[in-house]
C-alpha positions in Angstrom: 10.4 14.7 -35.9 10.4 13.0 -32.6 13.8 11.9 -31.3 14.2 8.1 -31.1 15.2 7.1 -27.6 17.8 4.4 -27.5 17.4 1.3 -25.2 20.6 2.4 -23.5 19.2 5.8 -22.6 16.1 4.1 -21.3 18.1 1.7 -19.1 20.2 4.6 -17.9 17.1 6.6 -17.0 15.7 3.6 -15.1 18.9 3.0 -13.2 19.0 6.7 -12.3 15.5 6.8 -11.1 16.0 3.6 -9.1 19.2 5.0 -7.5 17.4 8.1 -6.5 14.5 6.2 -4.9 17.0 3.9 -3.1 18.9 6.9 -1.8 15.8 8.8 -0.9 14.5 5.9 1.1 17.7 5.7 3.0 17.9 9.5 3.8 14.2 9.8 4.6 14.4 7.0 7.1 17.6 8.4 8.6 16.6 12.0 8.9 12.9 12.2 8.4 11.2 14.1 5.6 11.5 17.6 7.1 15.3 17.3 7.8 16.2 15.3 4.7 18.3 17.3 2.3 18.2 16.8 -1.5 22.0 17.4 -1.5 22.4 14.3 0.7 20.1 12.3 -1.5 21.9 13.0 -4.8 25.2 12.3 -3.0 24.1 8.9 -1.8 22.6 8.2 -5.3 25.8 9.3 -7.0 23.9 11.5 -9.5 23.6 15.3 -10.1 20.9 17.6 -8.9 19.9 18.0 -12.5 19.2 14.3 -12.7 17.0 14.5 -9.6 14.9 17.3 -11.0 14.7 15.6 -14.3 12.9 12.7 -12.7 11.1 14.4 -9.8 9.7 17.9 -9.6 10.8 18.5 -6.0 11.5 16.8 -2.7 7.8 16.2 -2.1 7.5 14.5 -5.5 10.5 12.3 -4.7 8.9 11.4 -1.4 5.7 10.4 -3.2 7.7 8.1 -5.4 9.3 6.4 -2.4 5.8 6.1 -0.7 4.3 4.5 -3.9 7.1 2.0 -4.0 6.6 1.1 -0.3 2.8 0.8 -1.0 3.4 -1.6 -3.9 5.5 -3.8 -1.7 2.9 -3.8 1.1 0.2 -4.7 -1.4 2.0 -8.0 -2.2 0.8 -9.2 1.2 -2.7 -9.4 -0.2 -1.8 -12.2 -2.5 -2.4 -15.5 -0.7 -0.3 -17.6 -3.0 -0.8 -21.4 -3.3 -2.9 -22.8 -0.5 -5.3 -25.7 -0.1 -8.1 -23.6 1.4 -8.4 -20.4 -0.7 -10.5 -18.6 1.9 -8.0 -19.4 4.7 -5.2 -18.2 2.4 -7.1 -15.0 1.8 -7.6 -14.5 5.6 -4.0 -15.1 6.3 -3.0 -12.7 3.6 -5.2 -9.9 5.0 -3.8 -10.5 8.5 -0.3 -10.6 7.2 -0.8 -7.0 6.1 -0.6 -6.2 9.8 2.9 -7.5 9.8 4.1 -4.7 7.5 3.8 -2.4 10.5 6.9 -4.1 11.8 8.8 -3.1 8.7 10.5 0.2 9.5 10.1 1.9 6.1 6.4 1.0 6.0 5.7 2.1 9.5 7.6 5.4 9.4 7.2 6.5 5.8 3.8 5.1 4.8 1.8 5.2 8.0 3.3 8.1 9.9 5.1 10.6 7.7 3.2 10.2 4.4 -0.2 11.3 5.8 1.5 14.4 7.3 3.5 15.3 4.2 1.1 14.2 1.4 -2.2 14.2 3.2 -4.1 11.0 3.9 -6.4 11.4 0.9 -3.5 11.4 -1.5 -1.8 8.5 0.2 -4.9 6.4 0.2 -6.0 7.2 -3.4 -2.5 6.5 -4.8 -3.0 2.7 -4.1 -6.7 2.2 -3.4 -7.8 1.5 -6.9 -5.5 -1.4 -7.4 -6.0 -2.8 -3.9 -9.7 -2.7 -4.2 -9.6 -4.5 -7.5 -7.4 -7.2 -6.0 -9.8 -7.7 -3.0 -12.9 -7.6 -5.2 -11.5 -10.3 -7.5 -10.5 -12.4 -4.5 -14.0 -12.2 -3.0 -15.6 -13.1 -6.3 -13.2 -16.0 -6.8 -13.1 -17.3 -3.2 -16.9 -17.3 -2.6 -18.6 -17.1 -6.0 -21.9 -18.3 -4.7 -22.0 -15.3 -2.5 -20.3 -12.5 -4.5 -20.8 -13.1 -8.2 -24.5 -12.7 -7.7 -24.1 -9.3 -6.1 -21.4 -7.1 -7.5 -22.6 -4.3 -5.2 -22.1 -6.3 -2.1 -18.7 -7.4 -3.3 -17.7 -3.7 -3.9 -19.0 -2.6 -0.5 -17.2 -5.4 1.3 -14.0 -4.7 -0.5 -14.2 -1.1 0.5 -14.9 -2.0 4.1 -12.1 -4.6 4.2 -9.5 -2.2 2.7 -10.6 0.6 5.1 -10.5 -1.8 8.1 -7.0 -3.0 7.2 -5.8 0.6 6.7 -7.2 1.7 10.0 -5.8 -1.4 11.7 -2.3 -0.6 10.3 -2.6 3.0 11.4 -3.7 2.1 14.9 -0.7 -0.3 15.3 1.7 2.1 13.8 0.8 4.8 16.3 0.4 2.4 19.2 2.8 2.6 22.2 2.5 -1.2 22.4 1.9 -2.6 18.9 2.8 -6.1 19.9 0.4 -6.1 22.9 -2.4 -4.5 20.8 -2.0 -6.9 17.9 -4.3 -9.7 19.2 -7.2 -7.3 19.7 -6.8 -5.7 16.3 -6.5 -9.1 14.6 -9.6 -10.4 16.4 -11.7 -7.5 15.1 -10.4 -8.0 11.5 -11.3 -11.7 11.8 -14.8 -10.8 12.9 -15.2 -8.5 9.8 -13.8 -11.2 7.5 -16.2 -13.8 8.8 -19.1 -11.7 7.5 -17.8 -11.6 4.0 -18.8 -15.3 3.5 -22.3 -15.0 4.8 -25.1 -14.7 2.3 -27.3 -11.7 2.8 -30.9 -11.4 1.7 -31.4 -7.9 0.2 -35.0 -6.7 0.0 -36.2 -5.2 -3.2 -36.7 -1.4 -3.4 -40.0 -0.3 -2.0 -40.6 -3.2 0.3 
């Protein structure tokens, strides 16, 4: 018979996991992944090493958990919110994603350390599905006359937009002068965004 888990145990487990992620974020930012010690993380979290390994397989798995949290927070910039012009709101939301480069956890953990520790493929695939879905839905909603008639074009544009934003963030994260380089990066993103509203005549196969 399966053991029934009480709500109290669930709450305690959630609090423990949250405490570990909070502590890991602090220690990874302070020491970097390579130098971060799990002993320091459990001390900051106020839990035992057993609790750490109950929730996470190892330090790499814990780091992945921190990165996924940072990714979810960064994804919130893709929601334009309440605006009069929905396309303008979408454009502002995409450009606002560049601002997360100024956030130290995002820049150091997500854009610099995560690709080195986890590999860029793992970092990208961990969030791409949800991000692509958000962008595809936005494109179809914001310009239905262009995108609802061609799901293929919408998917292609969504992939290009997400890739462009990712590369723009990486470029600025590794730039010696991210503030000075921001206008040029933003201009190129605006150029790409402008094409998303333009209708494209697609020739039938064999013509």
